[in-house]
TIZARO-267680 format. One record per residue (C-alpha): residue number from 1; residue in one letter; x, y negated, z. Coordinates in steps of 0.5 Angstrom, whole numbers. Layout:
REM residues N
+-----+----+-------+-------+-------+
|   i | aa |    px |    py |    pz |
+-----+----+-------+-------+-------+
| NUM |  A |     X |     Y |     Z |
...
+-----+----+-------+-------+-------+
END
This chain:
REM residues 157
+-----+----+-------+-------+-------+
|   i | aa |    px |    py |    pz |
+-----+----+-------+-------+-------+
|   1 |  M |    46 |    65 |   -65 |
|   2 |  H |    45 |    60 |   -59 |
|   3 |  T |    38 |    57 |   -58 |
|   4 |  P |    39 |    49 |   -58 |
|   5 |  I |    37 |    47 |   -50 |
|   6 |  N |    30 |    43 |   -50 |
|   7 |  T |    32 |    35 |   -51 |
|   8 |  R |    25 |    33 |   -54 |
|   9 |  T |    22 |    30 |   -48 |
|  10 |  D |    16 |    27 |   -50 |
|  11 |  Y |    11 |    33 |   -51 |
|  12 |  I |     8 |    34 |   -45 |
|  13 |  E |     7 |    28 |   -39 |
|  14 |  I |     4 |    30 |   -32 |
|  15 |  G |     3 |    26 |   -26 |
|  16 |  T |    -1 |    24 |   -20 |
|  17 |  S |    -6 |    20 |   -22 |
|  18 |  V |   -10 |    17 |   -29 |
|  19 |  S |   -11 |    10 |   -30 |
|  20 |  G |   -14 |     9 |   -36 |
|  21 |  T |   -10 |    13 |   -41 |
|  22 |  T |    -3 |    11 |   -36 |
|  23 |  L |    -1 |    17 |   -32 |
|  24 |  Q |     3 |    15 |   -25 |
|  25 |  N |     9 |    18 |   -22 |
|  26 |  A |     9 |    21 |   -29 |
|  27 |  L |    15 |    27 |   -32 |
|  28 |  L |    15 |    28 |   -39 |
|  29 |  I |    16 |    35 |   -40 |
|  30 |  P |    20 |    38 |   -46 |
|  31 |  A |    16 |    41 |   -52 |
|  32 |  P |    16 |    49 |   -50 |
|  33 |  I |    18 |    54 |   -55 |
|  34 |  S |    11 |    57 |   -54 |
|  35 |  V |     4 |    54 |   -51 |
|  36 |  P |     0 |    60 |   -52 |
|  37 |  A |    -7 |    57 |   -51 |
|  38 |  S |   -13 |    59 |   -50 |
|  39 |  D |   -22 |    55 |   -48 |
|  40 |  E |   -24 |    61 |   -43 |
|  41 |  F |   -32 |    60 |   -41 |
|  42 |  S |   -36 |    63 |   -35 |
|  43 |  A |   -43 |    66 |   -38 |
|  44 |  E |   -48 |    69 |   -34 |
|  45 |  A |   -51 |    75 |   -39 |
|  46 |  G |   -56 |    80 |   -38 |
|  47 |  R |   -63 |    83 |   -42 |
|  48 |  N |   -70 |    80 |   -42 |
|  49 |  A |   -75 |    84 |   -42 |
|  50 |  N |   -75 |    86 |   -49 |
|  51 |  N |   -69 |    89 |   -48 |
|  52 |  V |   -65 |    83 |   -52 |
|  53 |  M |   -58 |    81 |   -49 |
|  54 |  T |   -58 |    73 |   -47 |
|  55 |  I |   -52 |    69 |   -45 |
|  56 |  Q |   -52 |    62 |   -41 |
|  57 |  E |   -44 |    58 |   -41 |
|  58 |  V |   -44 |    57 |   -34 |
|  59 |  G |   -40 |    50 |   -34 |
|  60 |  R |   -35 |    47 |   -39 |
|  61 |  T |   -30 |    51 |   -43 |
|  62 |  Q |   -23 |    51 |   -39 |
|  63 |  Y |   -17 |    50 |   -42 |
|  64 |  T |   -11 |    55 |   -40 |
|  65 |  T |    -3 |    55 |   -42 |
|  66 |  S |     3 |    57 |   -41 |
|  67 |  L |    10 |    54 |   -42 |
|  68 |  R |    16 |    58 |   -44 |
|  69 |  F |    22 |    54 |   -45 |
|  70 |  G |    28 |    59 |   -48 |
|  71 |  K |    34 |    55 |   -46 |
|  72 |  L |    33 |    49 |   -42 |
|  73 |  A |    39 |    44 |   -38 |
|  74 |  N |    39 |    45 |   -31 |
|  75 |  T |    38 |    39 |   -29 |
|  76 |  K |    31 |    39 |   -33 |
|  77 |  W |    29 |    46 |   -30 |
|  78 |  W |    31 |    43 |   -23 |
|  79 |  E |    28 |    36 |   -24 |
|  80 |  I |    21 |    39 |   -26 |
|  81 |  N |    21 |    44 |   -21 |
|  82 |  R |    22 |    38 |   -15 |
|  83 |  W |    17 |    33 |   -19 |
|  84 |  F |    12 |    40 |   -16 |
|  85 |  R |    14 |    40 |   -10 |
|  86 |  T |    14 |    33 |    -9 |
|  87 |  H |     8 |    30 |   -12 |
|  88 |  G |     4 |    37 |   -11 |
|  89 |  Y |     2 |    42 |   -15 |
|  90 |  V |    -5 |    40 |   -17 |
|  91 |  F |    -4 |    34 |   -22 |
|  92 |  Y |    -6 |    31 |   -29 |
|  93 |  M |    -4 |    32 |   -35 |
|  94 |  K |    -4 |    28 |   -43 |
|  95 |  Y |    -3 |    34 |   -48 |
|  96 |  F |    -5 |    35 |   -54 |
|  97 |  S |   -11 |    41 |   -55 |
|  98 |  H |    -9 |    46 |   -60 |
|  99 |  T |   -15 |    49 |   -60 |
| 100 |  D |   -19 |    42 |   -61 |
| 101 |  G |   -13 |    37 |   -64 |
| 102 |  Y |   -15 |    32 |   -59 |
| 103 |  V |   -11 |    29 |   -55 |
| 104 |  K |   -13 |    29 |   -48 |
| 105 |  I |   -12 |    28 |   -40 |
| 106 |  H |   -15 |    32 |   -34 |
| 107 |  K |   -14 |    36 |   -28 |
| 108 |  F |    -9 |    42 |   -27 |
| 109 |  Y |    -6 |    46 |   -22 |
| 110 |  R |     1 |    49 |   -23 |
| 111 |  G |     1 |    57 |   -23 |
| 112 |  N |     7 |    61 |   -22 |
| 113 |  I |    14 |    60 |   -25 |
| 114 |  E |    15 |    66 |   -30 |
| 115 |  K |    23 |    70 |   -28 |
| 116 |  A |    28 |    63 |   -30 |
| 117 |  T |    34 |    66 |   -32 |
| 118 |  P |    41 |    64 |   -31 |
| 119 |  S |    46 |    63 |   -35 |
| 120 |  A |    53 |    66 |   -35 |
| 121 |  E |    56 |    59 |   -37 |
| 122 |  Q |    57 |    55 |   -31 |
| 123 |  E |    59 |    49 |   -28 |
| 124 |  I |    62 |    46 |   -22 |
| 125 |  R |    56 |    40 |   -19 |
| 126 |  N |    58 |    37 |   -12 |
| 127 |  G |    62 |    42 |   -11 |
| 128 |  Y |    58 |    48 |   -13 |
| 129 |  S |    59 |    53 |   -18 |
| 130 |  V |    51 |    53 |   -22 |
| 131 |  P |    49 |    56 |   -29 |
| 132 |  K |    49 |    50 |   -34 |
| 133 |  Y |    42 |    53 |   -36 |
| 134 |  Y |    36 |    57 |   -35 |
| 135 |  T |    33 |    61 |   -40 |
| 136 |  G |    26 |    64 |   -41 |
| 137 |  C |    24 |    60 |   -35 |
| 138 |  G |    16 |    57 |   -36 |
| 139 |  F |    10 |    57 |   -32 |
| 140 |  N |     2 |    58 |   -33 |
| 141 |  I |    -3 |    51 |   -32 |
| 142 |  I |    -9 |    52 |   -30 |
| 143 |  D |   -15 |    47 |   -32 |
| 144 |  M |   -18 |    45 |   -25 |
| 145 |  G |   -25 |    45 |   -28 |
| 146 |  D |   -26 |    38 |   -27 |
| 147 |  D |   -31 |    35 |   -32 |
| 148 |  D |   -27 |    28 |   -32 |
| 149 |  I |   -24 |    29 |   -38 |
| 150 |  T |   -21 |    23 |   -42 |
| 151 |  I |   -19 |    24 |   -50 |
| 152 |  V |   -14 |    19 |   -52 |
| 153 |  Q |   -13 |    20 |   -59 |
| 154 |  E |   -17 |    25 |   -64 |
| 155 |  I |   -13 |    28 |   -69 |
| 156 |  T |   -17 |    27 |   -76 |
| 157 |  I |   -18 |    33 |   -80 |
+-----+----+-------+-------+-------+
END
């Protein structure tokens, strides 16, 4: 059974800056096969004079995720990576937050690229034999901790 190449390009949007709810220099990222997400927070913890544990959150909760693609067309994989090289690894992202059901925009940076396995199927582009697609590719997205978060939409519960 073959995994289809992902062509749904309206799942996540990244851009260099924000104007209202619109991203500038935007790129649409396809829907990944896996979006493991977590809300992480920093805390100061300790025990008081009565030996009771106390905890205080420091800052706000930060969102981290990994985008994993089962099979992505060569041109889309290259387009994503060229966008980061051109515009930098710090960016704004418009996305659906799986932890609270909001569509949000805020600042992230791209972590390491996961191993992208080139396909055995090749095609000729500009006289070079290149893989037609990549499997198991993806990258980490890490929240910059910036408090400027735009809520675009709240999903009704």
